[in-house]
C-alpha positions in Angstrom: 0.1 -0.2 0.2 1.3 3.1 -1.1 1.2 6.5 1.5 -1.8 7.9 -0.9 -3.8 4.9 -0.1 -2.8 4.3 3.3 -3.9 8.4 4.1 -7.1 7.5 2.3 -7.6 4.8 4.5 -6.9 6.0 7.8 -8.7 9.2 6.3 -12.1 6.9 5.7 -11.6 5.0 8.8 -12.3 8.5 10.4 -15.3 9.3 8.1 -13.5 12.3 7.0 -13.2 14.0 3.7 -10.0 15.6 2.5 -11.1 18.7 3.1 -11.5 17.4 7.3 -7.8 15.8 7.3 -6.6 19.3 5.8 -8.1 21.2 8.5 -7.4 18.5 11.8 -4.0 18.9 10.2 -3.4 22.2 10.5 -5.1 22.3 13.9 -2.8 20.3 15.4 0.1 21.5 13.8 -1.0 25.1 14.4 0.2 25.4 10.8 -2.9 26.9 8.6 -1.2 26.3 5.1 -2.4 22.8 4.5 -5.4 22.7 1.9 -7.5 20.1 0.7 -6.2 20.0 -2.9 -3.0 19.2 -1.5 -4.1 16.2 0.7 -6.0 15.0 -2.4 -2.5 14.9 -4.2 -1.2 13.0 -2.0 -3.7 10.1 -2.2 -3.5 10.3 -5.8 0.3 9.7 -5.6 1.4 13.4 -7.2 2.9 14.7 -4.6 4.4 13.0 -1.0 3.7 14.2 2.4 7.3 15.9 4.2 8.2 14.8 7.7 6.4 17.8 9.1 3.1 16.7 7.9 4.1 13.1 8.2 4.7 13.4 12.3 1.2 15.5 12.5 -0.5 12.5 10.9 0.9 9.9 12.8 -0.4 11.7 16.1 -3.7 12.2 14.4 -4.0 8.9 13.4 -2.8 7.1 16.5 0.0 5.4 13.8 3.7 4.8 14.5 6.0 7.7 12.5 7.9 5.1 11.2 5.4 3.1 9.7 4.2 6.0 7.8 7.7 6.6 6.5 7.7 3.1 5.7 4.8 3.4 3.2 6.5 6.4 2.1 9.7 4.9 1.3 7.3 1.5 -0.7 8.1 -0.6 2.2 5.3 -1.0 3.6 5.1 -4.2 5.7 6.1 -2.6 8.7 2.5 -1.1 9.0 0.9 -4.4 9.9 3.4 -5.2 12.4 2.9 -2.1 13.9 -0.7 -1.8 14.1 0.1 -5.7 15.5 2.0 -3.9 18.3 -0.1 -1.3 18.8 -2.8 -3.4 20.0 -0.4 -5.1 22.5 0.8 -2.3 23.5 -3.0 -1.1 24.4 -3.6 -4.2 26.2 -0.6 -3.4 28.8 1.3 -6.1 26.8 4.9 -5.3 26.5 6.5 -6.5 23.5 8.6 -9.1 24.0 12.2 -10.2 22.7 10.3 -13.6 21.7 8.4 -11.5 19.2 11.2 -9.9 18.1 12.7 -13.3 17.8 10.0 -14.4 15.8 9.9 -11.7 13.5 13.8 -12.1 13.0 13.0 -15.6 12.2 11.2 -15.8 9.6 12.8 -12.7 7.9 15.6 -15.6 8.4 13.9 -18.1 6.5 12.4 -15.9 3.5 15.7 -15.0 3.4 17.0 -19.0 2.1 14.0 -19.7 0.0 13.0 -16.3 -1.7 14.9 -13.9 -3.7 16.8 -10.8 -2.3 14.6 -9.1 -4.3 11.6 -9.9 -2.5 13.1 -10.2 0.9 14.7 -6.8 0.8 12.2 -4.1 1.0 9.6 -6.3 3.6 13.0 -6.2 5.7 13.6 -2.4 5.2 10.3 -1.9 6.6 10.8 -4.2 9.9 14.1 -2.2 10.6 11.8 1.2 10.0 9.5 0.1 12.6 12.2 -1.5 14.9 14.0 1.8 14.1 11.4 3.4 16.3 11.8 1.5 19.5 15.3 1.3 20.4 15.4 4.3 22.3 14.0 2.1 25.2 17.8 0.5 25.3 16.6 -2.6 25.9 18.5 -5.5 25.2 16.4 -7.5 23.5 15.5 -5.0 21.1 19.2 -4.6 20.6 19.5 -7.8 19.5 16.8 -7.8 17.1 18.9 -5.0 15.7 21.8 -7.7 15.2 20.0 -10.2 14.1 17.9 -8.2 11.6 20.8 -6.0 10.2 23.0 -9.5 9.6 20.4 -10.7 7.5 19.8 -7.5 5.5 23.3 -7.1 4.9 23.2 -10.8 3.3 20.1 -9.5 1.3 22.2 -6.3 0.1 24.7 -7.9 -1.0 23.1 -10.1 -3.3 22.1 -7.3 -4.9 24.6 -5.0 -4.2 27.8 -6.8 -3.7 30.1 -7.0 -0.4 30.6 -3.2 -0.2 27.0 -2.3 0.7 26.7 -5.2 2.7 29.6 -4.8 5.0 27.9 -1.5 6.3 25.3 -3.9 7.5 27.4 -6.5 9.3 29.2 -3.2 11.2 25.8 -2.1 12.5 25.2 -5.6 13.4 28.2 -5.9 15.4 27.5 -2.5 16.8 24.0 -3.3 17.8 25.1 -6.7 19.6 27.5 -5.0 21.9 25.2 -3.0 22.6 22.8 -5.7 23.7 26.1 -7.5 25.9 25.1 -11.0 25.2 28.4 -12.5 24.5 27.0 -15.4 22.1 25.6 -12.8 19.7 28.8 -10.8 20.1 30.5 -13.8 18.9 27.8 -14.6 15.8 27.4 -11.1 14.6 31.4 -10.9 13.8 31.5 -14.5 12.6 28.6 -14.7 10.5 29.6 -11.0 9.1 33.1 -11.6 8.1 31.8 -15.6 6.8 29.1 -13.7 4.7 31.7 -10.9 3.9 34.5 -13.4 2.3 32.2 -15.8 0.9 30.6 -12.4 -1.4 34.5 -12.0 -2.3 35.4 -9.4 0.1 39.2 -8.7 0.3 40.2 -11.4 2.8 42.5 -8.9 5.3 39.9 -7.3 7.0 37.3 -10.2 7.3 40.3 -11.8 8.8 40.9 -9.6 11.3 36.8 -9.4 12.5 36.5 -13.4 12.8 39.7 -13.0 14.9 38.1 -10.4 17.2 35.2 -13.0 17.4 37.1 -15.7 18.1 38.5 -13.8 21.3 35.2 -13.6 22.8 35.2 -16.9 24.4 36.9 -20.4 23.9 33.1 -22.1 24.3 31.6 -23.9 21.3 29.2 -21.8 19.6 27.7 -21.3 15.9 29.4 -18.1 15.9 32.7 -19.5 16.4 32.1 -21.9 14.1 31.6 -19.4 11.2 34.5 -17.4 12.3 37.0 -20.7 11.6 35.0 -21.0 8.5 35.9 -17.5 7.4 39.5 -17.6 8.3 39.7 -20.9 6.4 38.2 -18.8 3.1 40.3 -15.6 4.1 43.9 -17.8 4.8 42.7 -19.7 1.4 42.3 -16.7 -0.9 45.5 -15.5 0.5 47.2 -18.7 -0.5 47.8 -20.2 2.8 46.6 -23.7 2.7 48.4 -24.4 5.8 46.2 -21.3 8.3 43.5 -22.6 5.8 43.3 -26.5 6.7 43.9 -25.5 10.6 40.7 -23.5 10.2 38.7 -26.0 8.7 40.3 -28.6 11.6 38.6 -26.6 14.2 35.4 -26.2 12.5 35.3 -29.8 12.0 36.0 -30.3 15.8 33.5 -28.2 16.3 30.6 -28.6 14.1 29.3 -31.9 16.2 28.5 -29.4 19.2 26.9 -27.0 17.2 24.9 -28.3 14.1 21.7 -27.0 13.9 18.0 -29.1 12.9 17.1 -26.1 10.7 17.4 -26.4 7.8 16.3 -23.3 5.8 17.7 -20.1 7.8 20.1 -17.9 8.1 20.3 -18.3 12.0 21.3 -22.2 11.5 24.1 -24.3 10.8 22.8 -27.6 9.3 25.0 -30.4 7.4 24.1 -29.2 3.8 25.1 -25.4 4.3 28.5 -26.8 6.4 29.1 -29.3 3.6 28.5 -26.2 1.0 30.3 -23.9 2.5 33.6 -26.5 2.8 32.8 -27.3 -0.9 33.9 -23.4 -1.9 37.7 -23.5 0.6 38.5 -26.6 -0.7 38.0 -25.4 -4.9 39.9 -22.3 -4.0 42.8 -24.6 -2.7 43.1 -27.0 -5.5 41.6 -30.0 -3.4 38.9 -31.5 -5.9 38.8 -34.5 -4.5 37.3 -33.1 -0.8 35.7 -30.3 -2.7 33.6 -32.5 -4.7 33.1 -34.8 -1.9 31.3 -32.2 0.2 29.6 -31.4 -2.9 28.1 -34.4 -2.9 26.8 -34.1 0.6 25.3 -30.5 0.3 23.2 -32.1 -2.4 22.4 -34.9 -0.3 21.2 -33.2 2.5 20.0 -30.0 1.2 16.2 -29.4 1.1 14.7 -29.9 -2.1 12.9 -26.2 -2.7 16.1 -24.6 -1.8 17.4 -24.4 -5.5 19.7 -21.4 -5.0 21.8 -23.3 -3.3 21.6 -26.1 -5.9 22.9 -23.5 -8.2 25.7 -22.4 -5.3 27.0 -26.1 -5.4 26.8 -26.3 -9.0 29.5 -23.6 -9.7 31.6 -24.6 -6.9 31.7 -28.1 -9.0 32.3 -26.1 -12.0 35.4 -23.9 -10.1 37.2 -27.8 -8.6 36.1 -28.9 -12.1 38.3 -26.4 -13.6 41.0 -26.4 -11.7 41.4 -30.4 -12.3 42.2 -29.0 -15.5 38.9 -29.6 -17.2 38.7 -26.0 -18.3 35.6 -26.5 -20.9 33.6 -28.9 -19.1 33.9 -26.4 -15.5 32.7 -23.4 -18.0 29.9 -25.2 -19.4 28.7 -26.0 -16.1 29.1 -22.8 -14.6 27.1 -21.2 -17.4 24.5 -23.7 -17.0 24.0 -23.6 -13.7 23.3 -19.8 -14.1 20.9 -19.8 -16.9 18.7 -22.4 -15.8 18.0 -20.1 -12.7 15.5 -17.5 -12.6 16.3 -14.3 -13.5 15.4 -13.0 -9.4 17.7 -15.7 -8.3 20.8 -14.6 -10.1 22.2 -12.7 -7.5 25.5 -10.2 -7.7 27.2 -13.3 -5.2 26.4 -16.1 -7.4 27.5 -14.1 -10.2 30.7 -13.5 -8.6 31.0 -17.3 -8.1 31.1 -17.7 -12.2 33.2 -14.8 -13.0 35.7 -16.6 -10.4 35.5 -20.1 -12.3 36.0 -17.7 -15.7 39.3 -16.1 -14.0 40.6 -20.0 -12.8 40.3 -21.2 -16.6 42.1 -18.4 -17.9 45.0 -19.1 -15.3 45.0 -23.0 -15.9 
């Protein structure tokens, strides 16, 4: 729903004409300059209200300003969540961490199953809503901000690449630090580092973030596992196979303790996802046999509906085939894998892998 349509819905709900709304806004703002004609232009989509009028509209209709801003920005999904939370608060209920965790979990699953182009606008709306709550400074809200910022970073990377996603990962780390939760601080650093190096970022700063995460505790956790995998990727890209394999051995020792049953979420590490991540490390190190063994494991355990990740396995396989010396077969496999995907699933990250396959072919 656009901001113009939303204004009409809110106005009709009060039984007001466009002229009535203009009068009420003039009265509550103390500025007698708004006309019925301007309200008409808003509703027709010919013009859009600025922050000044949005602020008083939020007051007049008892709607969160962030929800109106989300609708104006083309991210209307925050409105429904704002309405639900408003009902709860009207009943004296505090919106709990469980509510925000469920919201984050929903987006974590959506990212795995849907294209980034479908997830990003809705997620942006949710983050706009959350932004309006952070003045409460509750740890649970900062946790939600950290988790949602990671998902937004991954969606942004799929659309715009690692330079854009890095800003969201830094935001996630800062929000996790504000929450005070050690496990969350580990996870935002580990997951952010792993995502960045997987997305094609330069390895040195990513390794630094992963090392920071590993220094926070020594207990097995999903965050530490992600940090070790990020180190393996980073050292592999730097041409340090010994350090890369040391990191992988540490990850292999930890994985049984942190493996998750959830098969399709940003916030999980199932067996297929773990093997998928390792396929690329081994392919980049030139260990074709190990890479292809992990590819087979990823294909075996991956849920059938996650076709985008079947494509990731396919381009990893193409890279390992090229590195084995069969350049033409590897290039054909990479091209066919990308061509078989719907257009909206051909992410920047996946196309980056195809470019890496082509670069390996030129170097062979």
